[in-house]
PyMOL commands that place a pseudoatom at each C-alpha (Angstrom):
pseudoatom trace, name=CA, resn=MET, resi=1, chain=A, elem=C, hetatm=0, pos=[-11.278, -12.839, 8.247]
pseudoatom trace, name=CA, resn=ILE, resi=2, chain=A, elem=C, hetatm=0, pos=[-8.075, -14.080, 6.631]
pseudoatom trace, name=CA, resn=ASN, resi=3, chain=A, elem=C, hetatm=0, pos=[-7.279, -17.746, 7.084]
pseudoatom trace, name=CA, resn=GLU, resi=4, chain=A, elem=C, hetatm=0, pos=[-3.532, -17.987, 7.710]
pseudoatom trace, name=CA, resn=ASN, resi=5, chain=A, elem=C, hetatm=0, pos=[-3.500, -21.578, 6.412]
pseudoatom trace, name=CA, resn=GLU, resi=6, chain=A, elem=C, hetatm=0, pos=[-4.179, -20.188, 2.937]
pseudoatom trace, name=CA, resn=PHE, resi=7, chain=A, elem=C, hetatm=0, pos=[-0.721, -18.647, 3.049]
pseudoatom trace, name=CA, resn=VAL, resi=8, chain=A, elem=C, hetatm=0, pos=[1.440, -21.685, 3.753]
pseudoatom trace, name=CA, resn=LEU, resi=9, chain=A, elem=C, hetatm=0, pos=[4.530, -21.073, 1.640]
pseudoatom trace, name=CA, resn=ASP, resi=10, chain=A, elem=C, hetatm=0, pos=[7.465, -23.384, 1.027]
pseudoatom trace, name=CA, resn=LYS, resi=11, chain=A, elem=C, hetatm=0, pos=[11.080, -22.512, 0.238]
pseudoatom trace, name=CA, resn=ILE, resi=12, chain=A, elem=C, hetatm=0, pos=[10.470, -22.351, -3.539]
pseudoatom trace, name=CA, resn=ASP, resi=13, chain=A, elem=C, hetatm=0, pos=[7.447, -20.046, -3.093]
pseudoatom trace, name=CA, resn=LEU, resi=14, chain=A, elem=C, hetatm=0, pos=[9.558, -17.720, -0.955]
pseudoatom trace, name=CA, resn=GLN, resi=15, chain=A, elem=C, hetatm=0, pos=[12.370, -17.719, -3.520]
pseudoatom trace, name=CA, resn=ILE, resi=16, chain=A, elem=C, hetatm=0, pos=[9.899, -16.889, -6.293]
pseudoatom trace, name=CA, resn=LEU, resi=17, chain=A, elem=C, hetatm=0, pos=[8.365, -14.079, -4.229]
pseudoatom trace, name=CA, resn=ASN, resi=18, chain=A, elem=C, hetatm=0, pos=[11.798, -12.665, -3.443]
pseudoatom trace, name=CA, resn=LEU, resi=19, chain=A, elem=C, hetatm=0, pos=[12.788, -12.620, -7.111]
pseudoatom trace, name=CA, resn=MET, resi=20, chain=A, elem=C, hetatm=0, pos=[9.462, -11.130, -8.218]
pseudoatom trace, name=CA, resn=GLN, resi=21, chain=A, elem=C, hetatm=0, pos=[9.534, -8.483, -5.507]
pseudoatom trace, name=CA, resn=GLU, resi=22, chain=A, elem=C, hetatm=0, pos=[12.970, -7.362, -6.684]
pseudoatom trace, name=CA, resn=ASN, resi=23, chain=A, elem=C, hetatm=0, pos=[11.795, -7.260, -10.312]
pseudoatom trace, name=CA, resn=SER, resi=24, chain=A, elem=C, hetatm=0, pos=[8.146, -7.907, -11.136]
pseudoatom trace, name=CA, resn=ARG, resi=25, chain=A, elem=C, hetatm=0, pos=[9.045, -8.068, -14.843]
pseudoatom trace, name=CA, resn=ILE, resi=26, chain=A, elem=C, hetatm=0, pos=[11.337, -11.063, -14.375]
pseudoatom trace, name=CA, resn=SER, resi=27, chain=A, elem=C, hetatm=0, pos=[10.474, -13.848, -16.801]
pseudoatom trace, name=CA, resn=ASN, resi=28, chain=A, elem=C, hetatm=0, pos=[9.359, -17.318, -15.753]
pseudoatom trace, name=CA, resn=ALA, resi=29, chain=A, elem=C, hetatm=0, pos=[12.431, -18.684, -17.516]
pseudoatom trace, name=CA, resn=ASP, resi=30, chain=A, elem=C, hetatm=0, pos=[14.731, -16.486, -15.411]
pseudoatom trace, name=CA, resn=ILE, resi=31, chain=A, elem=C, hetatm=0, pos=[12.925, -17.464, -12.209]
pseudoatom trace, name=CA, resn=ALA, resi=32, chain=A, elem=C, hetatm=0, pos=[13.120, -21.118, -13.229]
pseudoatom trace, name=CA, resn=ARG, resi=33, chain=A, elem=C, hetatm=0, pos=[16.888, -20.826, -13.713]
pseudoatom trace, name=CA, resn=GLU, resi=34, chain=A, elem=C, hetatm=0, pos=[17.299, -19.228, -10.275]
pseudoatom trace, name=CA, resn=VAL, resi=35, chain=A, elem=C, hetatm=0, pos=[15.183, -21.773, -8.378]
pseudoatom trace, name=CA, resn=GLY, resi=36, chain=A, elem=C, hetatm=0, pos=[16.096, -24.855, -10.433]
pseudoatom trace, name=CA, resn=MET, resi=37, chain=A, elem=C, hetatm=0, pos=[12.657, -25.617, -11.873]
pseudoatom trace, name=CA, resn=ALA, resi=38, chain=A, elem=C, hetatm=0, pos=[11.024, -25.837, -15.264]
pseudoatom trace, name=CA, resn=PRO, resi=39, chain=A, elem=C, hetatm=0, pos=[9.372, -22.606, -16.470]
pseudoatom trace, name=CA, resn=SER, resi=40, chain=A, elem=C, hetatm=0, pos=[5.994, -24.392, -16.613]
pseudoatom trace, name=CA, resn=GLY, resi=41, chain=A, elem=C, hetatm=0, pos=[6.354, -25.301, -12.933]
pseudoatom trace, name=CA, resn=VAL, resi=42, chain=A, elem=C, hetatm=0, pos=[7.168, -21.703, -12.061]
pseudoatom trace, name=CA, resn=LEU, resi=43, chain=A, elem=C, hetatm=0, pos=[4.150, -20.477, -14.021]
pseudoatom trace, name=CA, resn=GLU, resi=44, chain=A, elem=C, hetatm=0, pos=[1.909, -22.902, -12.117]
pseudoatom trace, name=CA, resn=ARG, resi=45, chain=A, elem=C, hetatm=0, pos=[3.292, -21.730, -8.764]
pseudoatom trace, name=CA, resn=VAL, resi=46, chain=A, elem=C, hetatm=0, pos=[2.905, -18.053, -9.674]
pseudoatom trace, name=CA, resn=LYS, resi=47, chain=A, elem=C, hetatm=0, pos=[-0.722, -18.653, -10.721]
pseudoatom trace, name=CA, resn=LYS, resi=48, chain=A, elem=C, hetatm=0, pos=[-1.400, -20.391, -7.378]
pseudoatom trace, name=CA, resn=LEU, resi=49, chain=A, elem=C, hetatm=0, pos=[0.223, -17.498, -5.493]
pseudoatom trace, name=CA, resn=GLU, resi=50, chain=A, elem=C, hetatm=0, pos=[-2.049, -15.108, -7.398]
pseudoatom trace, name=CA, resn=GLN, resi=51, chain=A, elem=C, hetatm=0, pos=[-5.151, -17.232, -6.710]
pseudoatom trace, name=CA, resn=LYS, resi=52, chain=A, elem=C, hetatm=0, pos=[-4.333, -17.373, -2.985]
pseudoatom trace, name=CA, resn=LYS, resi=53, chain=A, elem=C, hetatm=0, pos=[-3.919, -13.565, -3.044]
pseudoatom trace, name=CA, resn=VAL, resi=54, chain=A, elem=C, hetatm=0, pos=[-0.309, -13.857, -1.858]
pseudoatom trace, name=CA, resn=ILE, resi=55, chain=A, elem=C, hetatm=0, pos=[0.596, -11.886, -4.982]
pseudoatom trace, name=CA, resn=GLN, resi=56, chain=A, elem=C, hetatm=0, pos=[-2.002, -9.132, -4.945]
pseudoatom trace, name=CA, resn=GLN, resi=57, chain=A, elem=C, hetatm=0, pos=[-0.958, -6.837, -7.755]
pseudoatom trace, name=CA, resn=TYR, resi=58, chain=A, elem=C, hetatm=0, pos=[1.766, -5.951, -10.224]
pseudoatom trace, name=CA, resn=THR, resi=59, chain=A, elem=C, hetatm=0, pos=[2.670, -2.257, -10.246]
pseudoatom trace, name=CA, resn=THR, resi=60, chain=A, elem=C, hetatm=0, pos=[5.149, 0.231, -11.603]
pseudoatom trace, name=CA, resn=ARG, resi=61, chain=A, elem=C, hetatm=0, pos=[6.820, 2.544, -9.131]
pseudoatom trace, name=CA, resn=ILE, resi=62, chain=A, elem=C, hetatm=0, pos=[6.903, 6.074, -10.553]
pseudoatom trace, name=CA, resn=ASN, resi=63, chain=A, elem=C, hetatm=0, pos=[9.062, 8.877, -9.211]
pseudoatom trace, name=CA, resn=PRO, resi=64, chain=A, elem=C, hetatm=0, pos=[6.503, 11.376, -7.818]
pseudoatom trace, name=CA, resn=VAL, resi=65, chain=A, elem=C, hetatm=0, pos=[8.771, 14.317, -8.666]
pseudoatom trace, name=CA, resn=ALA, resi=66, chain=A, elem=C, hetatm=0, pos=[8.504, 13.382, -12.349]
pseudoatom trace, name=CA, resn=LEU, resi=67, chain=A, elem=C, hetatm=0, pos=[4.782, 14.130, -12.016]
pseudoatom trace, name=CA, resn=GLN, resi=68, chain=A, elem=C, hetatm=0, pos=[5.423, 17.286, -9.970]
pseudoatom trace, name=CA, resn=GLN, resi=69, chain=A, elem=C, hetatm=0, pos=[3.977, 15.608, -6.858]
pseudoatom trace, name=CA, resn=LYS, resi=70, chain=A, elem=C, hetatm=0, pos=[6.609, 16.962, -4.527]
pseudoatom trace, name=CA, resn=LEU, resi=71, chain=A, elem=C, hetatm=0, pos=[4.606, 17.214, -1.298]
pseudoatom trace, name=CA, resn=LEU, resi=72, chain=A, elem=C, hetatm=0, pos=[4.148, 14.210, 0.959]
pseudoatom trace, name=CA, resn=ALA, resi=73, chain=A, elem=C, hetatm=0, pos=[2.038, 14.572, 4.078]
pseudoatom trace, name=CA, resn=PHE, resi=74, chain=A, elem=C, hetatm=0, pos=[0.623, 12.387, 6.810]
pseudoatom trace, name=CA, resn=ILE, resi=75, chain=A, elem=C, hetatm=0, pos=[-2.725, 13.399, 8.232]
pseudoatom trace, name=CA, resn=PHE, resi=76, chain=A, elem=C, hetatm=0, pos=[-3.944, 12.178, 11.597]
pseudoatom trace, name=CA, resn=ILE, resi=77, chain=A, elem=C, hetatm=0, pos=[-7.730, 12.163, 11.639]
pseudoatom trace, name=CA, resn=LYS, resi=78, chain=A, elem=C, hetatm=0, pos=[-10.012, 11.970, 14.635]
pseudoatom trace, name=CA, resn=ALA, resi=79, chain=A, elem=C, hetatm=0, pos=[-13.591, 10.889, 13.935]
pseudoatom trace, name=CA, resn=ASN, resi=80, chain=A, elem=C, hetatm=0, pos=[-16.547, 11.185, 16.277]
pseudoatom trace, name=CA, resn=VAL, resi=81, chain=A, elem=C, hetatm=0, pos=[-17.889, 7.694, 15.580]
pseudoatom trace, name=CA, resn=GLY, resi=82, chain=A, elem=C, hetatm=0, pos=[-16.863, 4.435, 17.202]
pseudoatom trace, name=CA, resn=PRO, resi=83, chain=A, elem=C, hetatm=0, pos=[-15.121, 1.424, 15.669]
pseudoatom trace, name=CA, resn=GLY, resi=84, chain=A, elem=C, hetatm=0, pos=[-17.340, -0.525, 13.309]
pseudoatom trace, name=CA, resn=CYS, resi=85, chain=A, elem=C, hetatm=0, pos=[-19.464, 2.546, 12.542]
pseudoatom trace, name=CA, resn=ASP, resi=86, chain=A, elem=C, hetatm=0, pos=[-16.815, 4.366, 10.587]
pseudoatom trace, name=CA, resn=ASN, resi=87, chain=A, elem=C, hetatm=0, pos=[-16.947, 2.766, 7.135]
pseudoatom trace, name=CA, resn=LEU, resi=88, chain=A, elem=C, hetatm=0, pos=[-18.432, 5.980, 5.772]
pseudoatom trace, name=CA, resn=VAL, resi=89, chain=A, elem=C, hetatm=0, pos=[-15.361, 7.897, 6.923]
pseudoatom trace, name=CA, resn=THR, resi=90, chain=A, elem=C, hetatm=0, pos=[-12.815, 5.410, 5.572]
pseudoatom trace, name=CA, resn=ASP, resi=91, chain=A, elem=C, hetatm=0, pos=[-14.695, 4.860, 2.321]
pseudoatom trace, name=CA, resn=GLU, resi=92, chain=A, elem=C, hetatm=0, pos=[-14.854, 8.602, 1.655]
pseudoatom trace, name=CA, resn=ILE, resi=93, chain=A, elem=C, hetatm=0, pos=[-11.189, 9.152, 2.540]
pseudoatom trace, name=CA, resn=ALA, resi=94, chain=A, elem=C, hetatm=0, pos=[-10.150, 6.259, 0.277]
pseudoatom trace, name=CA, resn=LYS, resi=95, chain=A, elem=C, hetatm=0, pos=[-12.023, 7.825, -2.673]
pseudoatom trace, name=CA, resn=ILE, resi=96, chain=A, elem=C, hetatm=0, pos=[-9.724, 10.874, -2.686]
pseudoatom trace, name=CA, resn=PRO, resi=97, chain=A, elem=C, hetatm=0, pos=[-7.268, 10.235, -5.564]
pseudoatom trace, name=CA, resn=GLU, resi=98, chain=A, elem=C, hetatm=0, pos=[-4.263, 11.796, -3.821]
pseudoatom trace, name=CA, resn=VAL, resi=99, chain=A, elem=C, hetatm=0, pos=[-4.690, 9.555, -0.767]
pseudoatom trace, name=CA, resn=GLN, resi=100, chain=A, elem=C, hetatm=0, pos=[-2.227, 6.688, -0.988]
pseudoatom trace, name=CA, resn=GLU, resi=101, chain=A, elem=C, hetatm=0, pos=[-2.868, 4.915, 2.311]
pseudoatom trace, name=CA, resn=VAL, resi=102, chain=A, elem=C, hetatm=0, pos=[-5.524, 4.869, 5.029]
pseudoatom trace, name=CA, resn=HIS, resi=103, chain=A, elem=C, hetatm=0, pos=[-4.726, 3.166, 8.341]
pseudoatom trace, name=CA, resn=HIS, resi=104, chain=A, elem=C, hetatm=0, pos=[-6.980, 2.668, 11.358]
pseudoatom trace, name=CA, resn=VAL, resi=105, chain=A, elem=C, hetatm=0, pos=[-4.668, 3.375, 14.305]
pseudoatom trace, name=CA, resn=ALA, resi=106, chain=A, elem=C, hetatm=0, pos=[-4.662, 3.032, 18.072]
pseudoatom trace, name=CA, resn=GLY, resi=107, chain=A, elem=C, hetatm=0, pos=[-4.300, 6.124, 20.227]
pseudoatom trace, name=CA, resn=ASP, resi=108, chain=A, elem=C, hetatm=0, pos=[-5.949, 9.535, 20.317]
pseudoatom trace, name=CA, resn=ASP, resi=109, chain=A, elem=C, hetatm=0, pos=[-6.484, 9.643, 16.572]
pseudoatom trace, name=CA, resn=CYS, resi=110, chain=A, elem=C, hetatm=0, pos=[-8.610, 7.190, 14.598]
pseudoatom trace, name=CA, resn=TYR, resi=111, chain=A, elem=C, hetatm=0, pos=[-6.793, 7.193, 11.255]
pseudoatom trace, name=CA, resn=LEU, resi=112, chain=A, elem=C, hetatm=0, pos=[-3.446, 7.907, 9.691]
pseudoatom trace, name=CA, resn=VAL, resi=113, chain=A, elem=C, hetatm=0, pos=[-3.623, 8.945, 6.049]
pseudoatom trace, name=CA, resn=LYS, resi=114, chain=A, elem=C, hetatm=0, pos=[-0.721, 9.229, 3.610]
pseudoatom trace, name=CA, resn=ILE, resi=115, chain=A, elem=C, hetatm=0, pos=[-1.291, 11.786, 0.881]
pseudoatom trace, name=CA, resn=ARG, resi=116, chain=A, elem=C, hetatm=0, pos=[0.897, 12.949, -1.982]
pseudoatom trace, name=CA, resn=THR, resi=117, chain=A, elem=C, hetatm=0, pos=[0.209, 16.101, -3.964]
pseudoatom trace, name=CA, resn=TYR, resi=118, chain=A, elem=C, hetatm=0, pos=[1.847, 19.020, -5.761]
pseudoatom trace, name=CA, resn=ASP, resi=119, chain=A, elem=C, hetatm=0, pos=[2.374, 21.642, -3.073]
pseudoatom trace, name=CA, resn=SER, resi=120, chain=A, elem=C, hetatm=0, pos=[0.919, 23.122, 0.111]
pseudoatom trace, name=CA, resn=ALA, resi=121, chain=A, elem=C, hetatm=0, pos=[-1.764, 25.007, -1.843]
pseudoatom trace, name=CA, resn=SER, resi=122, chain=A, elem=C, hetatm=0, pos=[-3.040, 21.796, -3.440]
pseudoatom trace, name=CA, resn=LEU, resi=123, chain=A, elem=C, hetatm=0, pos=[-2.953, 20.069, -0.042]
pseudoatom trace, name=CA, resn=MET, resi=124, chain=A, elem=C, hetatm=0, pos=[-5.035, 22.887, 1.428]
pseudoatom trace, name=CA, resn=ASN, resi=125, chain=A, elem=C, hetatm=0, pos=[-7.466, 22.588, -1.488]
pseudoatom trace, name=CA, resn=ILE, resi=126, chain=A, elem=C, hetatm=0, pos=[-7.856, 18.846, -0.862]
pseudoatom trace, name=CA, resn=MET, resi=127, chain=A, elem=C, hetatm=0, pos=[-8.454, 19.511, 2.833]
pseudoatom trace, name=CA, resn=ARG, resi=128, chain=A, elem=C, hetatm=0, pos=[-11.095, 22.129, 2.035]
pseudoatom trace, name=CA, resn=THR, resi=129, chain=A, elem=C, hetatm=0, pos=[-12.887, 20.377, -0.815]
pseudoatom trace, name=CA, resn=HIS, resi=130, chain=A, elem=C, hetatm=0, pos=[-12.682, 16.745, 0.288]
pseudoatom trace, name=CA, resn=PHE, resi=131, chain=A, elem=C, hetatm=0, pos=[-11.900, 16.240, 3.972]
pseudoatom trace, name=CA, resn=SER, resi=132, chain=A, elem=C, hetatm=0, pos=[-14.186, 19.028, 5.142]
pseudoatom trace, name=CA, resn=GLN, resi=133, chain=A, elem=C, hetatm=0, pos=[-17.110, 17.381, 3.319]
pseudoatom trace, name=CA, resn=ILE, resi=134, chain=A, elem=C, hetatm=0, pos=[-16.750, 14.021, 5.076]
pseudoatom trace, name=CA, resn=PRO, resi=135, chain=A, elem=C, hetatm=0, pos=[-19.241, 13.658, 7.923]
pseudoatom trace, name=CA, resn=ASN, resi=136, chain=A, elem=C, hetatm=0, pos=[-17.963, 12.548, 11.339]
pseudoatom trace, name=CA, resn=ILE, resi=137, chain=A, elem=C, hetatm=0, pos=[-14.427, 13.929, 10.948]
pseudoatom trace, name=CA, resn=GLN, resi=138, chain=A, elem=C, hetatm=0, pos=[-13.869, 15.788, 14.177]
pseudoatom trace, name=CA, resn=SER, resi=139, chain=A, elem=C, hetatm=0, pos=[-10.323, 17.056, 13.640]
pseudoatom trace, name=CA, resn=THR, resi=140, chain=A, elem=C, hetatm=0, pos=[-7.151, 16.641, 11.581]
pseudoatom trace, name=CA, resn=ARG, resi=141, chain=A, elem=C, hetatm=0, pos=[-3.446, 17.116, 12.285]
pseudoatom trace, name=CA, resn=THR, resi=142, chain=A, elem=C, hetatm=0, pos=[-1.149, 17.324, 9.292]
pseudoatom trace, name=CA, resn=THR, resi=143, chain=A, elem=C, hetatm=0, pos=[2.566, 16.568, 9.224]
pseudoatom trace, name=CA, resn=ILE, resi=144, chain=A, elem=C, hetatm=0, pos=[4.420, 17.593, 6.069]
pseudoatom trace, name=CA, resn=VAL, resi=145, chain=A, elem=C, hetatm=0, pos=[7.468, 15.536, 5.143]
pseudoatom trace, name=CA, resn=LEU, resi=146, chain=A, elem=C, hetatm=0, pos=[10.614, 17.597, 4.563]
pseudoatom trace, name=CA, resn=GLU, resi=147, chain=A, elem=C, hetatm=0, pos=[12.786, 14.760, 3.277]
pseudoatom trace, name=CA, resn=THR, resi=148, chain=A, elem=C, hetatm=0, pos=[12.249, 11.054, 2.674]
pseudoatom trace, name=CA, resn=VAL, resi=149, chain=A, elem=C, hetatm=0, pos=[15.188, 8.916, 3.722]
pseudoatom trace, name=CA, resn=LYS, resi=150, chain=A, elem=C, hetatm=0, pos=[13.580, 5.563, 2.949]
pseudoatom trace, name=CA, resn=GLU, resi=151, chain=A, elem=C, hetatm=0, pos=[10.271, 4.607, 1.385]
pseudoatom trace, name=CA, resn=GLN, resi=152, chain=A, elem=C, hetatm=0, pos=[9.546, 1.103, 0.181]
pseudoatom trace, name=CA, resn=GLN, resi=153, chain=A, elem=C, hetatm=0, pos=[6.759, -1.375, -0.299]
pseudoatom trace, name=CA, resn=GLN, resi=154, chain=A, elem=C, hetatm=0, pos=[8.954, -4.486, -0.273]
pseudoatom trace, name=CA, resn=LEU, resi=155, chain=A, elem=C, hetatm=0, pos=[8.430, -6.942, 2.555]
pseudoatom trace, name=CA, resn=VAL, resi=156, chain=A, elem=C, hetatm=0, pos=[11.132, -8.925, 4.305]
pseudoatom trace, name=CA, resn=ILE, resi=157, chain=A, elem=C, hetatm=0, pos=[10.825, -12.422, 2.875]
pseudoatom trace, name=CA, resn=PRO, resi=158, chain=A, elem=C, hetatm=0, pos=[12.143, -15.127, 5.214]
pseudoatom trace, name=CA, resn=ILE, resi=159, chain=A, elem=C, hetatm=0, pos=[14.574, -17.649, 3.825]
pseudoatom trace, name=CA, resn=LYS, resi=160, chain=A, elem=C, hetatm=0, pos=[13.725, -21.215, 4.906]
for i in range(1, 160): cmd.bond("trace and resi %d" % i, "trace and resi %d" % (i + 1))
show_as sticks, trace
zoom trace
């Protein structure tokens, strides 16, 4: 279980996170200028934020169309096992390379899965070769996205 006390952040931490979320390649010197600190102090704070797992990863956002991954779908999955017994299902779903997100959800379905692939034929192939092989999946419902209006990973960072 996550201890919320591990994530106590002050105003400077929040400013650093805001700057890094906008541009993860920003230099310590540029952050230091923005927050009014020495670069060594910024480096120390960033390392602490990494150690506390506040900063979890540095990534590059790639346009999926550049890789011909034009189809985005959300798959609702119903499993025939109860909560706590379903690690096999989630572990197997998470192993599928095209799966970007797996969420345990409330309601009639057990999971919501975000998947990105080339086209409907490749989606069908993934459903047949991967999802159909996972034990305890009872049913799936797939929603194909026609247009994405907004998609982001950035969080709203409060200003203290």
